[in-house]
C-alpha positions, 0 to 999 in steps of 0.5 A, a space after each residue: 810439363 810438370 815440375 816439382 819442388 820442395 817447401 817455399 815457406 813464403 817468403 823465406 824460400 820462394 826465391 828458388 822460383 825466380 827466373 835466374 834459379 829456374 830459367 826453364 820457366 821462360 818456355 813454360 805456359 799456364 798449361 804447364 804446372 809446378 807442384 810444391 810439396 807442402 809448406 807453401 806458406 802463402 796462405 798465412 796471415 794476409 800481410 802485404 808481403 804475403 800478397 806481394 808474393 802471391 801476385 808475383 807467383 801468379 804472374 809466372 808463366 806456369 800454374 802453381 799447384 801445392 799440397 799442404 804441409 804442417 806450416 800452413 794456416 788451415 783456417 784461412 786455407 779452408 776458407 778458400 773457394 773450392 773448385 774440383 778437389 782443389 782450393 783456388 787462391 787465384 787463376 794461377 795458384 791452387 791447393 790440392 786437397 788431401 787424398 785425391 787422385 788427380 789426372 794432370 797431363 795424362 798422369 795419375 797423381 795421388 796427393 796426401 798433404 800434412 805432417 806432424 810439426 816437430 817444433 810443436 812445443 814452440 808454437 801456439 794454436 791458431 797463431 802459427 800452428 793448427 791441429 789440421 796439419 795431421 789428417 783426420 780419420 775421414 781424410 784417411 778413409 777418403 784416400 783409401 776410397 780414391 785409391 780403390 777407384 783407381 785399383 791402387 795404381 797411379 803414376 806419381 805420389 806427392 806428399 809432404 812427409 814420408 812413410 816411416 820406413 823411408 823416414 828412418 833412412 833420412 833422419 831418425 830423429 823425426 817422430 813416427 806417427 799415424 800419418 807416417 805409418 799410413 804412408 808406410 801402408 800406401 808404400 807397400 800396397 800402391 803401384 807407382 813409378 815415383 814418390 816425391 816429398 818435401 818437409 825434411 829440407 833436403 835434396 836426395 834420391 833416397 832410392 829409385 822410387 823416393 825423392 826428398 826435394 827442397 831446392 831442386 826443381 825436377 821436371 817429370 
């Protein structure tokens, strides 16, 4: 089984993964996956509180995989050991690297993390903001290359923010930028069944193909 949820901002919103709020986990195994759509927050400052929640999450029946959002410590994230196309936190938690196409339970999933912080002016670089929150030119090129390999056809897309045209339907106060415009191109060119994304702290079926997710946990 593959389940998907929104930002966890450890420790702020990790409670949604408790057994009480997510009772379906009782029958899951480590061969089942929970995907977090960015702003994981569990690789942030190496505090004792953070270590507690990482240990708590690792003990869950399922395997946690997440994409990056805009609120991540990229300095620490990029120091983690790399297994094929992912950073490994421990045996139960992995970060999916941007621009890759993963095959999970025979489903092709394109991931592209990152977003531009709308609260950038309140943050300090290297303390609670990192420029790597937005993709590099190389990451855009890699994404296109990997989509070329799979003939621009996948089952699911997982991102943190969303394409400019979809973002306007959710909240027009969010800035459009190179990343949201790139995702617009992806939206127009890529063949897919469903696109899940976080970032906007909202649970809503925008249309038949686009789902913004925050507190919900959806099985696909």
